[in-house]
C-alpha positions in Angstrom: 20.5 28.6 -37.8 19.5 25.5 -35.8 16.1 24.4 -34.8 14.7 25.9 -31.6 14.9 23.5 -28.7 11.4 22.7 -27.5 12.4 20.2 -24.8 15.7 20.3 -23.1 17.1 17.4 -21.1 16.3 18.0 -17.4 13.6 20.6 -18.1 11.0 18.7 -16.1 13.4 18.3 -13.1 14.1 22.0 -13.3 10.4 22.8 -13.3 9.8 20.6 -10.2 12.8 22.2 -8.4 11.5 25.7 -9.2 8.2 24.7 -7.6 9.8 23.1 -4.6 8.4 19.7 -5.6 10.5 16.6 -5.6 10.2 14.6 -8.8 8.9 11.1 -8.2 11.3 8.4 -9.1 10.4 6.3 -12.0 8.9 2.9 -10.9 11.2 0.0 -11.5 9.9 -3.1 -13.1 10.0 -6.2 -11.0 10.6 -4.3 -7.7 7.9 -4.4 -5.0 7.6 -0.9 -3.7 7.7 -0.3 0.0 4.8 1.8 1.4 4.6 4.0 4.5 1.9 3.6 7.1 0.1 6.6 5.6 0.1 5.0 2.2 -1.2 1.7 3.6 -3.9 3.5 5.5 -4.9 5.2 2.2 -4.9 1.8 0.4 -7.1 0.2 3.1 -9.1 3.3 3.8 -8.4 3.2 7.5 -6.6 5.5 9.9 -2.8 5.4 10.3 -3.4 4.6 14.0 -5.1 1.4 13.0 -2.2 0.5 10.7 0.3 1.1 13.5 -1.9 -0.9 16.0 -2.0 -3.9 13.6 1.7 -3.6 13.0 2.4 -3.7 16.8 0.2 -6.7 17.1 2.0 -8.3 14.2 -1.2 -8.9 12.3 -0.2 -7.0 9.2 2.9 -7.9 7.2 5.6 -5.3 7.6 9.3 -4.8 7.1 11.1 -3.3 10.1 13.9 -0.9 9.1 15.5 0.2 12.4 13.2 2.7 14.0 11.1 2.8 10.8 8.6 0.3 9.4 7.5 -0.1 5.8 5.0 -2.4 4.1 5.5 -4.4 0.8 2.6 -3.5 -1.4 2.1 -7.1 -2.7 2.3 -8.5 0.8 -0.4 -6.1 2.0 -2.7 -6.9 -0.9 -2.2 -10.6 -0.4 -3.0 -10.1 3.3 -6.2 -8.4 2.4 -7.2 -11.2 0.0 -6.4 -13.9 2.7 -8.4 -12.0 5.3 -11.3 -11.5 3.0 -11.3 -15.2 2.0 -11.3 -16.2 5.7 -14.2 -13.9 6.5 -16.2 -15.1 3.5 -15.5 -18.8 4.4 -16.7 -18.2 8.0 -19.8 -16.4 6.7 -20.8 -19.1 4.3 -20.2 -21.9 6.9 -22.4 -20.1 9.4 -25.1 -19.6 6.7 -25.3 -23.4 6.2 -26.1 -24.1 9.8 -29.2 -21.9 9.8 -30.6 -20.4 13.0 -30.3 -22.1 16.3 -29.0 -25.7 16.5 -31.1 -27.0 13.7 -33.5 -28.9 15.9 
């Protein structure tokens, strides 16, 4: 007699299929994932309407794919960092001036 099979190849996929859940693809190393507007909204903690408005105004980096639009995760994160740095720079330069015109 052979050993009992505790884990059969494809068992996880079969379990997901039985539940009606699509198995998530394994992330590829070195590939920047594309996000949907809903995923970007979750990342930024804003509404999807805001993400779409920023996309239409070409303020947020995006990748047009025909009638669809996707967002590169690293580009969105860099965009956030750049926007934050600009806001902090404006804030610190206005702090130096003090109130009024200094007179």
